[in-house]
NUKERO-519788 format. One record per residue (C-alpha): x, y, z; residue in three letters. Coordinates in steps of 0.05 Angstrom, whole numbers, plus 32768, in hexadecimal, padded with zeros to 4 digits. Layout:
BEGIN
XYZALA;...
***
This chain:
BEGIN
83128094860BMET;82F2805985EEARG;82DF80458632GLN;82C780888648ILE;829A808E8607ALA;828180478618LYS;826C8058865EMET;824980998645ILE;8224806B8611LYS;820E803B8645ASN;81F380738673VAL;81CA8096863AILE;81B2804E8629SER;819980438674MET;817880848678VAL;8151807C8639SER;813A8039864CVAL;8117805A868BARG;8126801C86B7ALA;80F67FE386A9ALA;80FD7FDE86F4LEU;80F07F9A870BLEU;80EC7F6286DDSER;81287F7C86B1ALA;81527FAA86DBLEU;814E7F88871CSER;815A7F448706LEU;81927F5C86D8ALA;81B77F83870DLEU;81D37F61874CPRO;81CE7F7F8793ILE;82077FAB87A2GLY;821C7FAB8757GLY;823C7FDE872DGLN;81FA80018724ALA;81F880188767GLN;8232804E8753GLN;820180738725PHE;81D0807E875DSER;81D480BA878BVAL;81AF80A787C9GLN;818680EA87D5GLN;813C80D187D1GLY;811280C8880BGLN;810C807B8800ALA;815080718811SER;814680918850GLN;811080608867LEU;812180248890ASN;80E97FF8886FLEU;80F17FC188A5LEU;80E37FEF88DAASP;80A3800F88B3GLU;808B7FC488ADALA;808F7FBA88F5ARG;80707FF88906ASN;80397FFA88D9VAL;7FFA800C8903SER;7FC77FD08908MET;7F958002891CARG;7F87801188D7ASN;7F5B7FE388B4MET;7F7B7FE28874TYR;7FBF7FD28893ASN;7F9F7F9588B9ARG;7F7E7F858874ALA;7FBE7F818851LEU;7FE87F5C887ETYR;7FB17F26888DLEU;7FAD7F1F8842TYR;7FF87F19883BVAL;7FFA7EE08876ARG;7FBF7EBF8855SER;7FE17EBA8811ASN;802E7EB48820PRO;80497EAD87DAGLY;802C7EF587C9LEU;80747F1687E0LEU;809A7EE787ADASP;80727F0F8775ASP;809F7F468764GLN;80697F72874EGLN;80467F6F878FPHE;80867F7087B7TYR;809B7FB18796VAL;80537FD087A5ASN;80567FB687EBPHE;80967FDC87F7LEU;8074801C87DDILE;803C800C880CPHE;806C800C8844LEU;8090804F882CMET;8048806E882ASER;803E805E8876GLN;8071808E888CSER;804880CF8892SER;80808101887AASP;809280D78841PHE;808980FE87FBASP;807F80CD87BFCYS;809780FE878EASP;80D980FE87B1ARG;80E280B787BDALA;811C80B6878FPHE;814A80E58774SER;815680C18731ASN;814380838709GLU;8185805F871BPHE;817A806A8767GLU;8130804D8760ARG;814A80138738ARG;81818003876EASP;8153800B87A3PHE;81227FD6878DPHE;81577FAD8776THR;81797FAB87B7ASN;81347FA087E2SER;812B7F5B87CEPHE;81617F4A8801ALA;812F7F5E8832MET;80F07F34881CLYS;80FA7EF7884DASP;81027F2B888AGLN;80C27F4F8872LEU;809D7F11886CARG;80AE7F0088B4GLN;809C7F4488D1ILE;80597F4288ABVAL;804C7EF788CAASN;80637F0E8910SER;80397F518917VAL;80017F4A8949TRP;7FC27F5B8921ILE;7F817F648949PRO;7F507F3E8924GLU;7F117F5F894AARG;7F017FA78954PHE;7EC97FD0896FASP;7E9F80098955ILE;7E778040897CALA;7E338051895FPHE;7E0080858974THR;7DB480768963ILE;7D8580AA8960ASP;7D39808D8964THR;7CFD809E8943GLY;7CB680A28960ARG;7C9F80658983TYR;7C6480448969ASP;7C39802C89A4PHE;7C0D80048978SER;7C477FD7895ESER;7C787FE08997THR;7CAC7FF28961ASN;7CE48023896BLEU;7D01803A892CPRO;7D4B80518922PHE;7D4D80958900SER;7D95809688F9GLU;7DCF80698906ILE;7E12808C8908THR;7E5780708914ALA;7E7980A38940VAL;7EB980C68923GLY;7ED5808888FELEU;7F14809088D6ARG;7EFE804F88B2GLU;7EB48046889FTHR;7E9680068899LEU;7E8880088851SER;7E8C7FD98814ASN;7EDD7FD9880ASER;7F1E7FEB8832ILE;7F488019880AASP;7F90803C880ELEU;7F8B807487DBTYR;7FCC809087F1ARG;7FF4805287E6GLY;7FD48047879FARG;7FE5808F878CSER;802A808687A9CYS;803980488783ALA;801D80638740SER;804C80A38747ASP;808D80788758ILE;808480448724LEU;8071807086ECARG;8097805D86AEGLY;80AE801B86CATHR;80967FD286B9SER;80797FCB86FEVAL;802D7FCD8703ASP;80127FFA873ASER;7FD17FD78738ASP;7FF07F908747LYS;7FE67F9B878FPHE;7FA87F9087C2ALA;7F9E7FE387CETRP;7F527FD687D5THR;7F2F7F9887F8PHE;7EE87F8C87EFALA;7EBE7F868830VAL;7E917F488836VAL;7E5E7F31886BASP;7E5D7EEE888CGLU;7E3F7ECB8855ILE;7E6F7EEC8825ALA;7E427F1F8802GLU;7E637F6087EBARG;7E447F93881ELYS;7E577FBB8858SER;7E4D7F97889APRO;7E0D7FA288B5ARG;7DF87FC188F9PHE;7DE17F85891FPRO;7DA27FA2893EPHE;7D7E7FB188F7GLY;7D5B7FF588F3SER;7D297FF18926SER;7D177FC48966MET;7CDB7FB08987GLN;7CD17FCC89CFLEU;7C9B7FC38A04SER;7C7380058A10THR;7C8C800E8A59ASN;7CD680018A3FASP;7CCC80348A07ALA;7CB2806B8A41ARG;7CE8805C8A6EVAL;7D1E80628A34LEU;7D0880A28A22PHE;7CFE80C28A64ASP;7D4380A68A74ARG;7D6C80B18A38PHE;7D4580D78A05GLY;7D4A80C689BAARG;7D9180B189BAARG;7DA9806C89C4LEU;7DEF805089BFTYR;7E11801089A6ALA;7E567FF089ABVAL;7E5E7FBA8976VAL;7E9A7F8C896FSER;7EA97F6F892DTYR;7ED87F368915GLN;7F0B7F4588DAPHE;7F237F0B88ADLYS;7F497F0C886CALA;7F3A7EDD8832ALA;7F707EA88828ASN;7F5C7E9487DFASN;7F847ECC87C1GLY;7F4A7EFA87B6GLU;7F497F3F87D7GLN;7F107F358807LEU;7F077F498850ILE;7ECE7F268878GLN;7EB27F5488B3ILE;7E847F3088DEILE;7E5E7F4E891BPRO;7E6B7F24895ATHR;7E537F498994ASP;7E2C7F8589A2ALA;7E037FAD89D6GLN;7DCF7FE189CALEU;7DC3800E8A02PHE;7DAD80518A20GLY;7DE480798A43LEU;7DD880AF8A7DSER;7E0480D28AB0SER;7DF6809D8AE1ASP;7DE0805E8ABBALA;7DE980318A7DVAL;7DA880088A6DVAL;7DB17FCC8A3EARG;7D787FD58A0CVAL;7D8D7F9989E0GLN;7DC87F6889D7SER;7DE77F43899BTYR;7E127F06899ATHR;7E267EDD8961HIS;7E177E968967PRO;7E5D7E7A895FTHR;7E8D7EB6895CLEU;7E777ED8899ASER;7EAF7EEF89C7GLN;7E9B7F2689F4ALA;7ED87F4B8A0ASER;7ED47F8C8A33TYR;7F077FC08A44LEU;7F167FC18A92ASP;7F0A80058AB2ILE;7EFC7FF28AF6THR;7F3A800E8B10ASN;7F3A80588B22PRO;7F49807E8AE2LEU;7F6880BD8AD2LYS;7F5380D68A8ALEU;7F84810B8A75ASP;7F6481328A39LEU;7FA081628A2EHIS;7F84818789F0GLU;7F4081968A11LEU;7F6481B18A54GLY;7F4381808A80MET;7F5381438AB0VAL;7F1D81148AC2ILE;7F2780E78B02ASP;7EF580B18B0BVAL;7EE280738B2FASN;7EB780418B01PHE;7E90800C8B1CASP;7E8B7FDA8AE0GLN;7E617F9C8AD2GLU;7E727F7F8A89GLY;7E697FB28A55PHE;7E4B7FE98A82ARG;7E6780148ABAALA;7E56804F8AE8VAL;7E8480838B03ALA;7E8F80BE8B35THR;7EC580EA8B32GLY;7EDE812F8B29THR;7EF3815C8AE9ARG;7F2B818A8AEFTHR;7F3181BF8ABAASP;7F7481E58AACSER;7F4F82268AA4GLY;7F59825F8A6CTHR;7F8B82948A60ASP;7F6182C08A8DILE;7F3F82918ABCTHR;7F5A825F8AECTHR;7F4582158AE9GLY;7F1881F58B15GLY;7F0281AE8B2EVAL;7EB781998B2ASER;7E9481578B43THR;7E7A812C8B0BILE;7E5080EC8AFFSER;7E5380C28AC1GLY;7E4D807B8AA4SER;7E6D80548A6CALA;7E68801D8A3DALA;7EA57FFB8A22VAL;7EB57FC889ECGLY;7EF67FA289E6ASN;7F207FE989CESER;7EE4801C89C6VAL;7EC380438A02PHE;7E8880738A0AILE;7E85809F8A42MET;7E5280CF8A57ARG;7E5B81038A95PHE;7E2881318AB2ALA;7E4F81758AB5THR;7E4281B88AD3PRO;7E1081DE8AA5LYS;7E45820F8A93GLU;7E8C81F08A89PHE;7ECB81F88A62LYS;7EDB81CE8A24ALA;7F1D81E28A0BGLY;7F1F822A8A12ARG;7ED382368A0BLYS;7E9A82398A39LEU;7E6582048A27VAL;7E1E82048A44GLY;7DDB82258A47THR;7DB482398A82ALA;7D7E820C8A98GLY;7D9781D28A6AASN;7DB781918A82ASN;7E0281898A64ALA;7E22814C8A58PHE;7E6281358A38MET;7E6880FA8A11THR;7EAA80DB89FCLEU;7EAE80A989C2PHE;7EF8808C89C8GLY;7F23805189BASER;7F60803A89DEVAL;7FA3802F89B7ASP;7FBC7FEB89C8PHE;7FFA7FF289A3GLU;8015802689CALYS;7FFA80168A11ILE;802980118A4BSER;802680018A96ASN;8018804C8AA4THR;7FF380678A6AARG;7FC0804D8A37ALA;7FB8807D89FEPRO;7F73809389E8VAL;7F5180B989B3SER;7F1080CA8995GLY;7ED380FE8998LEU;7EB5812689CELEU;7E6E813B89C7GLN;7E4E817489F0ILE;7E06816689F7LEU;7DCC818E8A18GLU;7D8981788A2BGLN;7D5081AE8A34SER;7D2181A58A6DSER;7CED81758A5CGLY;7D0881658A1CGLN;7D19811E8A01GLN;7D4D813289CFTYR;7D97814289DBLEU;7DB2817589B2LYS;7DF9817289A2GLU;7E1981BB89A9VAL;7E6681AC89A1GLU;7E918177898EASN;7EE381718995TYR;7F11813E8982ARG;7F3C812589BDPHE;7F7D810289C8ARG;7F9480EF8A12GLY;7F9980AE8A3EALA;7F8280888A74PHE;7FB580878AACARG;7FB0806A8AF1PRO;7F8F80988B24ALA;7FBE80C08B4CGLY;7FF580C78B15SER;801181048AF7GLU;7FF281258ABFVAL;801F81218A7FGLU;802F81578A4EGLU;800A81538A0BPRO;8022811E89DCGLN;803381308993SER;7FF181398969THR;8018810D8931THR;801080CF8953GLN;7FE58099892FGLU;7F9B80A98933GLU;7F678077894DSER;7F3780538927GLN;7F0880868944LEU;7F2B80C48929ASP;
***
């Protein structure tokens, strides 16, 4: 009876302490010790393989790249217990169906989980150091121009827009979901959820804390003749593909340096890409472009279309001829139409423009106005993490544009998100992939 009373007293004492989680309990209880008997492994955290989560963290996400580079640059961070526990919660938060409120069924399970997790530290460090991290990335821009000043030969940019970005080029890179999850899981413990790099300040090339600049500024000088040709050919909309370099501070500060390295400013039509201006960094320029010279099949499952094209490519620009096959609607049959197009590419981003029949199907909807020119423009990125010999997954934004006869302005009439894939010409069309796959930077 004394032993039973003593055990009950110990349990009540442990509950009242509310698990001082790390500095007290994790050091006092050996891995695999008696405390494990109190835990009922029902929480979602115990069902996750954190080593697999660490290996599979998507490096298409800016925050994930920033964190892994930060840990690599400061290798002692994982030896800090407060940082380490928050890092584990970051890994939990990467699982899309993980519910922070159901991470642990009781305080004993939470304590034992983190206590035992220290056995994984060296393996996690090895994984973080071995994951491939792309330190360059591309962004697609649309540039709407203002009225050309013939007296000063200045062409102002009335609006510069990064197209459909998941991650905006702002002053910081944050992970709100991870911070919120850590706050919930660690509430009532001695571990500080703020002892982690949930936010990175973005700095430019000279370490000023401001968002990365658009390398062409807000206007450009252009000869009178070039301006006329530009407006006649492309209207008042230009495009740019800008490559940036991504670097983490190695002095313990939570800073990410983002530097524009290569860029093209151009006009895009159904049969031509005209370079208006180029930017190359004096020392960091390493121009790299997607190779789209092989005949391609572009499957856009969600929009019910397949595009077969042959591209003639030179550097960042290419022109194409091919066909577009529509699957049809519930009450109409599909059809095949001849298209012409052009494309501009970066290292991982592409912009494609195709001239289409004046009335055509996008998804299950007919689009087009009689008498207007209709264009289909795709802004997308390639998912290099999931590429194979037969399939390169792509995703992004499709815009339907119309240009009235004699008008310089292109009017956007519809836009759609898309997922699909580049495939070798002649290959079979695949069934649509699950929509739960990782989104691209351009989603």
